[in-house]
N, CA, C and O atoms as a MOPAC input file, in Angstrom:
PM7 MOZYME 1SCF
protein

 N     -2.91900 1   -25.90100 1   -29.75300 1
 C     -3.72800 1   -25.26700 1   -29.35700 1
 C     -4.97800 1   -26.15900 1   -28.60100 1
 O     -5.94600 1   -25.53600 1   -28.16600 1
 N     -4.92400 1   -27.42400 1   -28.48600 1
 C     -5.53700 1   -28.25300 1   -27.82200 1
 C     -5.60100 1   -27.74400 1   -26.39200 1
 O     -6.75300 1   -27.58400 1   -25.99000 1
 N     -4.60000 1   -27.44300 1   -25.50100 1
 C     -4.16700 1   -26.80400 1   -24.35900 1
 C     -5.00600 1   -25.68400 1   -23.88000 1
 O     -5.43300 1   -25.50400 1   -22.73900 1
 N     -5.17900 1   -24.93300 1   -24.97700 1
 C     -5.93900 1   -23.45900 1   -24.74800 1
 C     -7.49200 1   -24.03800 1   -25.21100 1
 O     -8.29300 1   -23.36400 1   -24.56300 1
 N     -7.93200 1   -24.62000 1   -25.72400 1
 C     -9.13200 1   -25.21200 1   -25.69600 1
 C     -9.60900 1   -26.24000 1   -24.47300 1
 O    -10.80200 1   -26.44600 1   -24.25300 1
 N     -8.78200 1   -26.72000 1   -23.87800 1
 C     -8.86800 1   -27.54700 1   -22.78100 1
 C     -9.41000 1   -26.71000 1   -21.50800 1
 O    -10.27500 1   -26.83100 1   -20.64000 1
 N     -8.28200 1   -25.67700 1   -21.93800 1
 C     -8.23800 1   -24.75900 1   -20.80400 1
 C     -9.59700 1   -23.83100 1   -20.26800 1
 O    -10.13300 1   -23.60500 1   -19.18300 1
 N     -9.82900 1   -23.41200 1   -21.79400 1
 C    -11.29400 1   -22.62600 1   -21.72500 1
 C    -12.41500 1   -23.41400 1   -21.84000 1
 O    -13.42200 1   -22.73600 1   -22.04400 1
 N    -12.58500 1   -24.46300 1   -21.79000 1
 C    -13.65700 1   -25.12600 1   -21.63000 1
 C    -13.72500 1   -25.89000 1   -20.03600 1
 O    -14.76500 1   -26.34900 1   -19.56500 1
 N    -12.65200 1   -25.90700 1   -19.48100 1
 C    -12.61300 1   -25.56700 1   -17.78300 1
 C    -12.97100 1   -24.81800 1   -16.90900 1
 O    -12.95700 1   -25.00800 1   -15.69300 1
 N    -13.40600 1   -23.67600 1   -17.65400 1
 C    -13.90800 1   -22.78200 1   -16.68900 1
 C    -15.30500 1   -22.64400 1   -16.81100 1
 O    -16.09600 1   -22.76300 1   -17.74600 1
 N    -15.41600 1   -22.30000 1   -15.36500 1
 C    -17.09100 1   -22.61600 1   -15.02200 1
 C    -17.75100 1   -21.38300 1   -14.33300 1
 O    -17.00700 1   -20.92700 1   -13.46500 1
 N    -18.43600 1   -20.99000 1   -14.40900 1
 C    -19.25000 1   -19.43900 1   -13.93400 1
 C    -19.01300 1   -19.87100 1   -12.64900 1
 O    -18.63400 1   -18.81700 1   -12.13900 1
 N    -18.97000 1   -20.78600 1   -11.68100 1
 C    -18.82600 1   -20.41000 1   -10.45600 1
 C    -17.38000 1   -20.13500 1   -10.05600 1
 O    -17.27600 1   -19.34000 1    -9.12200 1
 N    -16.22100 1   -20.62600 1   -10.56500 1
 C    -15.19500 1   -20.74900 1   -10.93300 1
 C    -14.54800 1   -19.03400 1   -11.15200 1
 O    -13.65000 1   -18.50300 1   -10.49900 1
 N    -15.17700 1   -18.57600 1   -12.03900 1
 C    -15.34800 1   -17.16700 1   -12.48900 1
 C    -15.67900 1   -16.08000 1   -11.16200 1
 O    -14.97300 1   -15.15700 1   -10.75600 1
 N    -16.89700 1   -16.51000 1   -10.70100 1
 C    -17.48500 1   -15.86800 1    -9.56300 1
 C    -16.66800 1   -15.81000 1    -8.64600 1
 O    -16.52500 1   -14.69000 1    -8.15600 1
 N    -15.91500 1   -16.83700 1    -8.12300 1
 C    -15.05700 1   -17.07400 1    -7.02000 1
 C    -13.55000 1   -16.20200 1    -7.30800 1
 O    -12.92300 1   -15.47500 1    -6.53800 1
 N    -13.30700 1   -16.53600 1    -8.51600 1
 C    -12.21300 1   -15.35700 1    -8.55500 1
 C    -12.31200 1   -13.74800 1    -8.64600 1
 O    -11.41900 1   -12.95100 1    -8.36100 1
 N    -13.57200 1   -13.47200 1    -9.09700 1
 C    -14.18000 1   -12.23300 1    -9.33800 1
 C    -14.29400 1   -11.78500 1    -7.84900 1
 O    -14.18000 1   -10.56700 1    -7.71300 1
 N    -14.53500 1   -12.63700 1    -6.46800 1
 C    -15.02100 1   -12.08000 1    -5.57900 1
 C    -13.68900 1   -11.87800 1    -4.62500 1
 O    -13.47500 1   -10.91300 1    -3.89100 1
 N    -12.87100 1   -13.00600 1    -4.81700 1
 C    -11.48200 1   -12.78500 1    -4.50600 1
 C    -10.60100 1   -11.47300 1    -4.71900 1
 O     -9.95200 1   -10.87200 1    -3.86300 1
 N    -10.71800 1   -11.22700 1    -5.85800 1
 C    -10.10500 1    -9.79600 1    -6.49100 1
 C    -10.98600 1    -8.71600 1    -5.72000 1
 O    -10.46400 1    -8.06700 1    -4.81300 1
 N    -12.30500 1    -8.52100 1    -6.07000 1
 C    -12.56100 1    -7.39700 1    -5.44800 1
 C    -12.59200 1    -7.28600 1    -3.73400 1
 O    -12.68600 1    -6.19600 1    -3.17000 1
 N    -12.50500 1    -8.51300 1    -3.04200 1
 C    -12.23900 1    -8.35100 1    -1.64600 1
 C    -10.81100 1    -7.82400 1    -1.14900 1
 O    -10.63000 1    -7.04400 1    -0.21400 1
 N     -9.79200 1    -8.43200 1    -1.99900 1
 C     -8.42800 1    -8.06700 1    -2.00000 1
 C     -8.34400 1    -6.29200 1    -2.17400 1
 O     -7.77300 1    -5.49500 1    -1.42900 1
 N     -9.04300 1    -6.05400 1    -3.29400 1
 C     -9.17700 1    -4.62400 1    -3.59900 1
 C     -9.74900 1    -3.94500 1    -2.55300 1
 O     -9.31100 1    -2.84100 1    -2.22700 1
 N    -10.50900 1    -4.36900 1    -2.08500 1
 C    -11.02800 1    -3.26900 1    -0.87100 1
 C    -10.35300 1    -3.26700 1     0.03200 1
 O    -10.25200 1    -2.14900 1     0.53600 1
 N     -9.56100 1    -4.37500 1     0.72600 1
 C     -8.77800 1    -4.58600 1     1.99400 1
 C     -7.80500 1    -3.43600 1     1.25200 1
 O     -7.34500 1    -2.60800 1     2.03900 1
 N     -7.47500 1    -3.29200 1     0.00700 1
 C     -5.99400 1    -2.84700 1    -0.16900 1
 C     -6.38200 1    -1.08800 1    -0.08900 1
 O     -5.70700 1    -0.29700 1     0.57000 1
 N     -7.67800 1    -0.67600 1    -0.95200 1
 C     -8.30200 1     0.31500 1    -0.38700 1
 C     -8.26200 1     0.78100 1     0.73600 1
 O     -7.92900 1     1.96300 1     0.82700 1
 N     -8.54400 1     0.12100 1     1.81400 1
 C     -9.21100 1     0.46000 1     3.01400 1
 C     -7.83100 1     0.75700 1     3.90800 1
 O     -7.75200 1     1.69400 1     4.70200 1
 N     -6.85400 1    -0.11000 1     3.67000 1
 C     -5.27300 1    -0.30300 1     4.34800 1
 C     -4.59100 1     1.11900 1     3.90600 1
 O     -3.94900 1     1.86600 1     4.64500 1
 N     -4.88900 1     1.31200 1     2.50800 1
 C     -3.97800 1     2.41900 1     1.98700 1
 C     -5.14300 1     3.95100 1     2.56300 1
 O     -4.61300 1     5.04100 1     2.34600 1
 N     -6.00600 1     3.99100 1     2.96300 1
 C     -6.71400 1     4.87600 1     3.41400 1
 C     -6.48700 1     5.33200 1     4.87800 1
 O     -6.44000 1     6.45600 1     5.38000 1
 N     -6.37900 1     4.25300 1     5.32700 1
 C     -6.25600 1     4.49500 1     7.10300 1
 C     -4.88700 1     5.08000 1     7.03900 1
 O     -4.70300 1     6.23800 1     7.41300 1
 N     -3.64700 1     4.13100 1     6.45700 1
 C     -2.67300 1     5.11000 1     6.79400 1
 C     -2.34100 1     6.15300 1     6.13900 1
 O     -1.73000 1     7.01200 1     6.77400 1
 N     -2.56600 1     6.34700 1     5.01600 1
 C     -2.50200 1     7.95200 1     4.39500 1
 C     -3.40500 1     9.30800 1     5.31000 1
 O     -3.27700 1    10.52900 1     5.21600 1
 N     -4.20700 1     8.57100 1     6.07600 1
 C     -5.16600 1     9.77500 1     7.16800 1
 C     -4.43100 1     9.57400 1     8.12600 1
 O     -4.58100 1    10.57400 1     8.82800 1
 N     -3.37200 1     8.58100 1     8.84900 1
 C     -3.07300 1     8.40400 1    10.01300 1
 C     -1.65100 1     8.87400 1    10.16500 1
 O     -1.37900 1     9.28300 1    11.29300 1
 N     -0.60500 1     8.90600 1     9.19700 1
 C      0.67700 1     9.39700 1     9.01600 1
 C      0.86100 1    10.66400 1     9.60400 1
 O      0.07300 1    11.44300 1     9.06800 1
 N      1.47900 1    11.17200 1    10.38100 1
 C      1.89800 1    12.72500 1    10.43700 1
 C      1.86300 1    13.43400 1     9.29600 1
 O      1.97200 1    12.77000 1     8.26500 1
 N      1.73100 1    14.69400 1     9.18300 1
 C      1.50500 1    15.66100 1     8.04200 1
 C      3.11400 1    15.72400 1     7.50900 1
 O      3.24500 1    15.87800 1     6.29500 1
 N      4.12600 1    15.63700 1     8.17500 1
 C      5.41700 1    15.63100 1     8.16000 1
 C      6.20200 1    14.45600 1     7.91900 1
 O      7.43200 1    14.46800 1     7.94200 1
 N      5.45900 1    13.37600 1     7.67100 1
 C      5.94700 1    12.29200 1     7.69100 1
 C      7.14100 1    11.91300 1     6.76800 1
 O      8.01600 1    11.06900 1     6.95800 1
 N      6.91000 1    12.93400 1     5.49600 1
 C      7.73800 1    12.75100 1     4.38700 1
 C      8.55400 1    14.15900 1     4.40100 1
 O      8.80300 1    14.53000 1     3.25400 1
 N      8.95300 1    14.89000 1     5.24800 1
 C      9.75800 1    15.72000 1     5.77600 1
 C     11.24600 1    15.27900 1     5.73300 1
 O     11.50900 1    14.07600 1     5.72500 1
 N     11.93500 1    15.93600 1     5.71400 1
 C     13.41400 1    15.52700 1     6.10200 1
 C     13.61400 1    15.80800 1     7.40200 1
 O     14.63200 1    15.31500 1     7.88600 1
 N     12.86100 1    16.52900 1     8.18100 1
 C     13.11200 1    16.58400 1     9.61900 1
 C     12.01800 1    15.56600 1    10.46700 1
 O     11.80400 1    15.81200 1    11.65400 1
 N     11.43400 1    14.57200 1     9.88900 1
 C     10.75500 1    13.80300 1    10.47900 1
 C     11.65500 1    12.61500 1    11.48300 1
 O     12.49600 1    11.86200 1    10.99200 1
 N     11.39100 1    12.62600 1    12.54900 1
 C     12.08800 1    11.60800 1    13.31900 1
 C     10.79700 1    10.27300 1    13.76000 1
 O      9.69900 1    10.43300 1    14.29200 1
 N     11.46300 1     9.00800 1    13.29600 1
 C     10.50100 1     8.04300 1    13.34000 1
 C     11.08000 1     7.29000 1    14.67600 1
 O     12.27400 1     7.03900 1    14.83900 1
 N      9.83900 1     6.91100 1    15.78200 1
 C     10.23200 1     6.48900 1    16.93900 1
 C      9.03100 1     4.91700 1    16.90000 1
 O      7.98100 1     5.32000 1    17.40100 1
 N      8.90200 1     3.70700 1    16.58300 1
 C      8.02300 1     2.68400 1    16.79500 1
 C      7.91900 1     2.03200 1    17.87700 1
 O      8.71700 1     1.31900 1    18.48600 1
 N      6.64400 1     2.39900 1    18.10600 1
 C      6.24600 1     2.01200 1    19.70300 1
 C      7.41100 1     2.39100 1    20.69400 1
 O      8.43400 1     1.73200 1    20.88000 1
 N      7.14200 1     3.29900 1    21.15300 1
 C      8.55800 1     3.99600 1    22.25400 1
 C      7.64300 1     3.65500 1    23.37100 1
 O      6.43300 1     3.87000 1    23.44500 1
 N      8.52300 1     3.02200 1    24.32100 1
 C      8.27100 1     2.50000 1    25.70100 1
 C      7.75400 1     1.05000 1    25.81200 1
 O      7.44400 1     0.42700 1    26.82800 1
 N      7.73500 1     0.61300 1    24.35100 1
 C      7.47100 1    -0.67500 1    24.76800 1
 C      8.44900 1    -1.59500 1    25.07300 1
 O      9.59200 1    -1.13900 1    25.10800 1
 N      8.26800 1    -3.09400 1    25.36700 1
 C      9.40000 1    -4.22000 1    26.05700 1
 C     10.15800 1    -4.37700 1    24.36100 1
 O      9.60700 1    -4.20900 1    23.27300 1
 N     11.42400 1    -4.71200 1    24.63000 1
 C     12.07600 1    -5.06700 1    23.49500 1
 C     11.70900 1    -5.99000 1    22.50500 1
 O     11.93000 1    -5.86200 1    21.30100 1
 N     11.01200 1    -7.13800 1    23.18300 1
 C     10.51900 1    -8.36200 1    22.28000 1
 C      9.15200 1    -7.97500 1    21.87400 1
 O      8.80300 1    -8.52000 1    20.82700 1
 N      8.14800 1    -7.06700 1    22.49200 1
 C      7.15000 1    -6.60900 1    21.80900 1
 C      7.72900 1    -5.57900 1    20.60200 1
 O      7.34100 1    -5.82400 1    19.45900 1
 N      8.42000 1    -4.71400 1    20.75900 1
 C      9.08100 1    -4.05400 1    19.74100 1
 C      9.50800 1    -4.32800 1    18.81800 1
 O      9.16400 1    -3.74600 1    17.79000 1
 N     10.48800 1    -5.38600 1    18.80900 1
 C     11.13100 1    -6.06700 1    17.85100 1
 C     10.06600 1    -7.27900 1    16.70600 1
 O     10.29200 1    -7.61600 1    15.54300 1
 N      8.97800 1    -7.65400 1    17.58300 1
 C      8.00900 1    -8.34200 1    17.08300 1
 C      7.01600 1    -7.52300 1    16.12400 1
 O      6.49300 1    -8.02600 1    15.13000 1
 N      6.86500 1    -6.50300 1    16.44900 1
 C      6.16300 1    -5.59800 1    15.65000 1
 C      6.68600 1    -4.97300 1    14.72500 1
 O      5.97800 1    -4.36700 1    13.92000 1
 N      8.16900 1    -4.98100 1    14.62700 1
 C      8.88900 1    -4.42800 1    13.72600 1
 C      8.76000 1    -5.28100 1    12.35600 1
 O      8.26400 1    -5.04900 1    11.25300 1
 N      9.53800 1    -6.54200 1    13.03000 1
 C      9.40200 1    -7.83500 1    11.94600 1
 C      7.72300 1    -8.27200 1    11.32900 1
 O      7.50400 1    -8.95400 1    10.32800 1
 N      7.23400 1    -7.98300 1    11.76100 1
 C      5.66900 1    -8.43900 1    11.30700 1
 C      5.39400 1    -6.65200 1    10.45900 1
 O      4.96800 1    -6.67200 1     9.30400 1
 N      5.52100 1    -6.00600 1    10.76900 1
 C      5.56700 1    -4.80400 1     9.95300 1
 C      6.29300 1    -4.54900 1     8.55700 1
 O      5.88400 1    -3.87900 1     7.60800 1
 N      7.54500 1    -5.30000 1     8.69400 1
 C      8.71500 1    -5.58600 1     7.49700 1
 C      7.79000 1    -6.57200 1     6.80900 1
 O      7.40900 1    -6.31600 1     5.66700 1
 N      7.39600 1    -7.69500 1     7.43000 1
 C      6.57600 1    -8.59800 1     6.48000 1
 C      5.51400 1    -8.29900 1     5.64000 1
 O      5.29900 1    -8.77400 1     4.52500 1
 N      4.67700 1    -7.24100 1     6.43000 1
 C      3.66200 1    -6.73200 1     5.75700 1
 C      4.12600 1    -6.15900 1     4.70600 1
 O      4.05100 1    -6.68700 1     3.59600 1
 N      4.81700 1    -4.67800 1     4.98000 1
 C      5.10000 1    -4.31500 1     3.98000 1
 C      5.92000 1    -4.92600 1     2.65700 1
 O      5.68200 1    -4.36700 1     1.58600 1
 N      6.62900 1    -5.75100 1     2.65900 1
 C      6.97000 1    -6.91900 1     1.57400 1
 C      5.85000 1    -6.99800 1     1.00000 1
 O      5.81000 1    -6.60400 1    -0.16500 1
 N      4.74200 1    -7.46500 1     1.55700 1
 C      3.75700 1    -8.27800 1     1.05900 1
 C      2.65800 1    -7.29200 1     0.14800 1
 O      2.11200 1    -7.45700 1    -0.94300 1
 N      2.62500 1    -6.23000 1     1.13000 1
 C      1.83000 1    -4.57200 1     0.21700 1
 C      3.29600 1    -4.32000 1    -1.26200 1
 O      2.77000 1    -4.22500 1    -2.37100 1
 N      4.38300 1    -4.25500 1    -1.28400 1
 C      4.69000 1    -3.84500 1    -2.32100 1
 C      4.72900 1    -5.12800 1    -3.50000 1
 O      4.89600 1    -4.83400 1    -4.68400 1
 N      4.59000 1    -6.32100 1    -3.14300 1
 C      4.17300 1    -6.98000 1    -4.32500 1
 C      3.10000 1    -7.18900 1    -4.75000 1
 O      2.89300 1    -7.47800 1    -5.92900 1
 N      2.04900 1    -7.06200 1    -3.70600 1
 C      0.36700 1    -6.75900 1    -4.44700 1
 C      0.82900 1    -5.27700 1    -4.91200 1
 O      0.03600 1    -5.11800 1    -5.84000 1
 N      1.32000 1    -4.52000 1    -4.88300 1
 C      1.52700 1    -3.25600 1    -5.77700 1
 C      1.91800 1    -3.14700 1    -6.82900 1
 O      1.48200 1    -2.49500 1    -7.77700 1
 N      3.20000 1    -4.10200 1    -6.68100 1
 C      3.34200 1    -4.31200 1    -8.32900 1
 C      2.60600 1    -5.07500 1    -9.23200 1
 O      2.61800 1    -4.87900 1   -10.44700 1
 N      1.86600 1    -6.07300 1    -8.57600 1
 C      0.60100 1    -6.82700 1    -9.29900 1
 C     -0.56000 1    -5.80000 1    -9.80700 1
 O     -1.08500 1    -5.86900 1   -10.91900 1
 N     -0.77800 1    -5.12400 1    -9.10500 1
 C     -1.55100 1    -3.99800 1    -9.29700 1
 C     -1.33900 1    -3.00200 1   -10.56000 1
 O     -2.17500 1    -2.59500 1   -11.36600 1
 N      0.10700 1    -2.73100 1   -10.46400 1
 C      0.30600 1    -1.77100 1   -11.51600 1
 C      0.35200 1    -2.56100 1   -13.04700 1
 O      0.51500 1    -1.98500 1   -14.12300 1
 N      0.19500 1    -3.80300 1   -12.87700 1
 C      0.18400 1    -4.10000 1   -14.36900 1
 C     -0.87200 1    -3.66900 1   -15.28900 1
 O     -1.99200 1    -3.30600 1   -14.92800 1
 N     -0.46800 1    -3.72800 1   -16.45900 1
 C     -1.73500 1    -3.11900 1   -17.32800 1
 C     -2.87300 1    -4.06100 1   -17.41500 1
 O     -2.74700 1    -5.24700 1   -17.71800 1
 N     -4.03300 1    -3.45100 1   -17.12300 1
 C     -5.29500 1    -4.55100 1   -17.17100 1
 C     -5.34900 1    -4.84000 1   -16.05800 1
 O     -6.02200 1    -5.83800 1   -15.80000 1
 N     -4.72600 1    -4.16700 1   -15.00400 1
 C     -5.34700 1    -4.98900 1   -13.73900 1
 C     -5.44800 1    -3.36200 1   -12.92700 1
 O     -4.61400 1    -2.49400 1   -12.67000 1
 N     -6.92000 1    -3.50500 1   -12.70600 1
 C     -7.51200 1    -2.21600 1   -11.88300 1
 C     -6.84700 1    -1.97100 1   -10.38900 1
 O     -6.31600 1    -2.86800 1    -9.73400 1
 N     -6.94400 1    -0.91700 1   -10.06800 1
 C     -6.19100 1    -0.76500 1    -8.60600 1
 C     -5.40900 1     0.63800 1    -8.23700 1
 O     -5.44300 1     1.67300 1    -8.90300 1
 N     -4.86600 1     0.46700 1    -7.30000 1
 C     -3.89500 1     1.80800 1    -6.87900 1
 C     -2.68700 1     1.04700 1    -6.95700 1
 O     -2.44300 1     0.60000 1    -5.83700 1
 N     -1.81100 1     0.69900 1    -7.81200 1
 C     -0.51100 1     0.09500 1    -7.69900 1
 C      0.19200 1     1.09400 1    -6.90500 1
 O      0.45100 1     0.86200 1    -5.72400 1
 N      0.58100 1     2.39500 1    -7.57200 1
 C      1.83700 1     3.03600 1    -6.97000 1
 C      1.07500 1     3.30200 1    -5.62900 1
 O      2.04500 1     3.47900 1    -4.89200 1
 N     -0.00200 1     3.44200 1    -4.84500 1
 C     -0.24300 1     3.81000 1    -3.59000 1
 C      0.19300 1     2.73800 1    -2.58900 1
 O      0.60800 1     2.91400 1    -1.44300 1
 N      0.01400 1     1.57300 1    -3.26400 1
 C     -0.08300 1     0.06500 1    -2.58800 1
 C      1.50200 1    -0.09700 1    -2.14900 1
 O      1.84300 1    -0.34300 1    -0.99200 1
 N      2.52800 1     0.10100 1    -3.38400 1
 C      4.10100 1     0.37800 1    -3.05400 1
 C      4.25500 1     1.30200 1    -2.17200 1
 O      5.05200 1     1.20900 1    -1.23900 1
 N      3.61700 1     2.13700 1    -2.35100 1
 C      3.80500 1     3.20500 1    -1.63000 1
 C      4.02300 1     2.89800 1     0.14300 1
 O      4.98200 1     2.92500 1     0.91400 1
 N      2.74800 1     2.64200 1     0.24100 1
 C      2.05400 1     2.10000 1     1.70400 1
 C      3.25100 1     0.88500 1     2.05300 1
 O      3.74700 1     0.95800 1     3.17700 1
 N      3.69100 1    -0.12900 1     1.21900 1
 C      4.66400 1    -0.91100 1     1.60900 1
 C      5.95600 1    -0.70100 1     2.16100 1
 O      6.64700 1    -1.22300 1     3.03500 1
 N      6.07200 1     0.46800 1     1.15900 1
 C      7.55000 1     1.38500 1     1.37900 1
 C      7.55300 1     2.02000 1     2.65500 1
 O      8.56800 1     2.19000 1     3.32900 1
 N      6.66700 1     2.28700 1     2.90200 1
 C      6.10000 1     3.45400 1     4.43000 1
 C      6.31000 1     1.97000 1     5.82800 1
 O      6.90500 1     2.01700 1     6.90400 1
 N      5.74100 1     1.11500 1     5.34900 1
 C      5.91400 1    -0.07400 1     6.57700 1
 C      7.21400 1    -0.90900 1     6.59900 1
 O      7.26100 1    -1.90800 1     7.31600 1
 N      8.35000 1    -0.51300 1     5.78600 1
 C      9.74900 1    -1.32800 1     5.43800 1
 C     10.51800 1    -0.33100 1     6.46100 1
 O     10.27700 1     0.85500 1     6.68700 1
 N     11.57400 1    -1.22200 1     7.04200 1
 C     12.52900 1    -0.43400 1     7.56800 1
 C     13.68100 1    -0.67000 1     7.02700 1
 O     14.33300 1    -1.61400 1     7.47300 1
 N     14.24700 1     0.18000 1     5.86300 1
 C     15.39600 1    -0.04000 1     5.26300 1
 C     15.91900 1     1.05200 1     4.75700 1
 O     15.09100 1     1.86800 1     4.35500 1
 N     17.26300 1     1.39100 1     4.62400 1
 C     17.76200 1     2.86500 1     4.38000 1
 C     17.68300 1     3.02800 1     2.87200 1
 O     17.65600 1     2.18000 1     1.98000 1
 N     17.65500 1     4.35200 1     2.83700 1
 C     17.66500 1     5.17100 1     1.57800 1
 C     15.87600 1     4.91100 1     1.09600 1
 O     15.47900 1     4.98100 1    -0.06700 1
 N     15.19200 1     4.67700 1     2.03800 1
 C     13.50200 1     4.83600 1     1.23300 1
 C     12.89800 1     6.04300 1     1.50800 1
 O     11.75700 1     6.13100 1     1.05300 1
 N     13.31500 1     7.01600 1     2.12000 1
 C     12.77700 1     7.99000 1     1.94100 1
 C     12.62200 1     8.99000 1     0.65600 1
 O     11.62400 1     9.59500 1     0.26500 1
 N     14.13000 1     8.95000 1     0.06400 1
 C     13.74100 1     9.40100 1    -1.47800 1
 C     12.93100 1     8.83800 1    -2.49400 1
 O     12.42400 1     9.40400 1    -3.46200 1
 N     12.86700 1     7.48700 1    -2.10300 1
 C     11.84500 1     6.78800 1    -2.88200 1
 C     10.40300 1     7.38200 1    -3.00300 1
 O      9.77500 1     7.84500 1    -3.95500 1
 N     10.06900 1     7.16500 1    -1.45700 1
 C      8.63900 1     7.75000 1    -1.11300 1
 C      8.39400 1     8.78200 1    -1.68000 1
 O      7.41100 1     8.93400 1    -2.40500 1
 N      9.40000 1     9.80500 1    -1.39700 1
 C      9.48200 1    11.05000 1    -1.72000 1
 C      8.89400 1    11.28200 1    -3.29900 1
 O      7.90300 1    11.99000 1    -3.47800 1
 N      9.50400 1    10.70900 1    -4.27600 1
 C      9.64500 1    10.50000 1    -5.57900 1
 C      8.20000 1    10.57000 1    -5.88900 1
 O      7.62500 1    11.43000 1    -6.55500 1
 N      7.52700 1     9.15700 1    -5.08900 1
 C      6.18500 1     8.62700 1    -5.45400 1
 C      5.03000 1     9.67700 1    -5.03800 1
 O      4.04000 1     9.77400 1    -5.76200 1
 N      5.14900 1    10.42900 1    -3.92400 1
 C      4.35600 1    11.11600 1    -3.23000 1
 C      4.19500 1    12.56500 1    -4.10900 1
 O      3.11600 1    13.12400 1    -4.30300 1
 N      5.66000 1    13.09400 1    -4.64900 1
 C      5.71000 1    14.31800 1    -5.24900 1
 C      4.70600 1    14.10100 1    -6.49100 1
 O      4.18400 1    15.16500 1    -6.82400 1
 N      4.30800 1    12.99500 1    -7.25700 1
 C      3.60600 1    12.81900 1    -8.37500 1
 C      2.57700 1    13.76900 1    -7.93600 1
 O      2.03100 1    13.66500 1    -6.83700 1
 N      2.29000 1    14.74800 1    -8.83200 1
 C      0.87100 1    15.75400 1    -8.50800 1
 C     -0.64100 1    14.90000 1    -8.21000 1
 O     -1.51100 1    15.25700 1    -7.41500 1
 N     -0.65900 1    13.82300 1    -8.99000 1
 C     -1.92900 1    12.99900 1    -9.06100 1
 C     -2.12700 1    12.59800 1    -7.58700 1
 O     -3.07100 1    12.82900 1    -6.83100 1
 N     -0.87900 1    11.87900 1    -7.37400 1
 C     -0.95700 1    11.16000 1    -5.92100 1
 C     -1.06400 1    11.79600 1    -4.59100 1
 O     -1.74400 1    11.36700 1    -3.65800 1
 N     -0.15100 1    13.11900 1    -4.58900 1
 C     -0.38200 1    14.21100 1    -3.46200 1
 C     -1.46200 1    14.70600 1    -3.29800 1
 O     -1.95100 1    14.93500 1    -2.19200 1
 N     -2.14900 1    15.01500 1    -4.71500 1
 C     -3.71700 1    15.39100 1    -4.60300 1
 C     -4.72800 1    14.36900 1    -3.98800 1
 O     -5.58800 1    14.81100 1    -3.22600 1
 N     -4.69900 1    13.48800 1    -4.17300 1
 C     -5.37500 1    12.35200 1    -3.71300 1
 C     -5.26700 1    12.24500 1    -2.60100 1
 O     -6.19700 1    12.40300 1    -1.81000 1
 N     -4.08300 1    11.94600 1    -2.29000 1
 C     -3.66600 1    11.88100 1    -0.78400 1
 C     -4.37900 1    12.82200 1     0.08200 1
 O     -4.98900 1    12.44800 1     1.08400 1
 N     -4.30200 1    14.08500 1    -0.31200 1
 C     -4.36100 1    15.66500 1     0.36700 1
 C     -6.22600 1    15.53700 1     0.60100 1
 O     -6.91200 1    15.79400 1     1.59000 1
 N     -6.46400 1    15.21900 1    -0.26900 1
 C     -8.20600 1    15.22000 1    -0.89900 1
 C     -8.60300 1    14.24200 1     0.27000 1
 O     -9.48000 1    14.69100 1     1.00800 1
 N     -8.07600 1    12.86500 1     0.60700 1
 C     -8.58100 1    12.26000 1     1.63200 1
 C     -8.10000 1    12.54300 1     2.95600 1
 O     -8.68600 1    12.09800 1     3.94300 1
 N     -7.29400 1    13.10100 1     3.02200 1
 C     -6.73000 1    13.67800 1     4.51200 1
 C     -7.25100 1    14.87400 1     4.56100 1
 O     -7.04500 1    15.34800 1     5.67800 1
 N     -8.13700 1    15.97100 1     3.52100 1
 C     -8.68000 1    16.85300 1     3.82600 1
 C    -10.27300 1    16.30900 1     4.27000 1
 O    -11.00300 1    17.09600 1     4.87200 1
 N    -10.80200 1    14.79100 1     3.90200 1
 C    -12.12400 1    14.88400 1     4.11700 1
 C    -12.07900 1    14.02600 1     5.56700 1
 O    -13.18700 1    13.56200 1     5.83700 1
 N    -11.06700 1    13.72500 1     6.52400 1
 C    -11.12200 1    13.46700 1     7.78600 1
 C    -10.26700 1    14.31300 1     8.27600 1
 O     -9.44400 1    13.79400 1     9.03100 1
 N    -10.13100 1    15.89900 1     8.04600 1
 C     -9.68000 1    16.63900 1     8.80500 1
 C     -8.40100 1    16.71400 1     9.22500 1
 O     -8.05200 1    17.27200 1    10.26500 1
 N     -7.56100 1    16.07700 1     8.32100 1
 C     -6.14600 1    16.19500 1     8.63700 1
 C     -5.69200 1    17.05400 1     7.74700 1
 O     -6.24500 1    17.28400 1     6.67100 1
 N     -4.13000 1    17.83700 1     8.35600 1
 C     -3.60100 1    18.93000 1     7.14700 1
 C     -2.99300 1    18.09600 1     6.51400 1
 O     -2.65500 1    16.97800 1     6.90500 1
 N     -2.71100 1    18.85500 1     4.91500 1
 C     -2.17100 1    18.26100 1     3.90300 1
 C     -0.86700 1    17.87300 1     4.22700 1
 O     -0.23200 1    18.35900 1     5.16300 1
 N     -0.40400 1    16.89900 1     3.37700 1
 C      1.50800 1    16.69800 1     3.74600 1
 C      2.28700 1    17.59600 1     3.38700 1
 O      2.12000 1    18.39400 1     2.46500 1
 N      3.34700 1    17.48800 1     4.24400 1
 C      4.40800 1    18.67400 1     3.84800 1
 C      5.30500 1    17.94200 1     3.20200 1
 O      5.49600 1    16.77000 1     3.52600 1
 N      5.96100 1    18.52000 1     2.22200 1
 C      7.14900 1    18.10800 1     1.29000 1
 C      7.93200 1    18.90800 1     1.37200 1
 O      7.52800 1    20.00400 1     1.76100 1
 N      9.31700 1    18.76700 1     1.07200 1
 C     10.46700 1    19.11500 1     1.31400 1
 C     10.63700 1    19.63000 1     0.05900 1
 O     11.70900 1    20.14800 1    -0.25500 1

């Protein structure tokens, strides 16, 4: 019991405010990144007919460097999404996981992405966002 009372007595207002500020900042960045990607992806991205070509025409060094950076960012977003999916933690956990999956270059990711996107509330939220920016709704197979 003394460990808990020591922890509680060590909490300060400035420490709580810093924690809340970091949380709100990361939440805002997450929403911003999710919004940009969901608006920028092609409408047929989740279609089985979509062919992906990342940075076509770029030198191989630039292309591979960007692919590695994109995959590292994807893993970080999946970890953040899992944390946001925990009970009691506000945020768009499923959409953040989806954003991370979109960034990753792994085999078999399309069916997992499609399962997440096909959830009615997720698809409706994404299509509403796309509509606000005059983008066509996502095409699902």
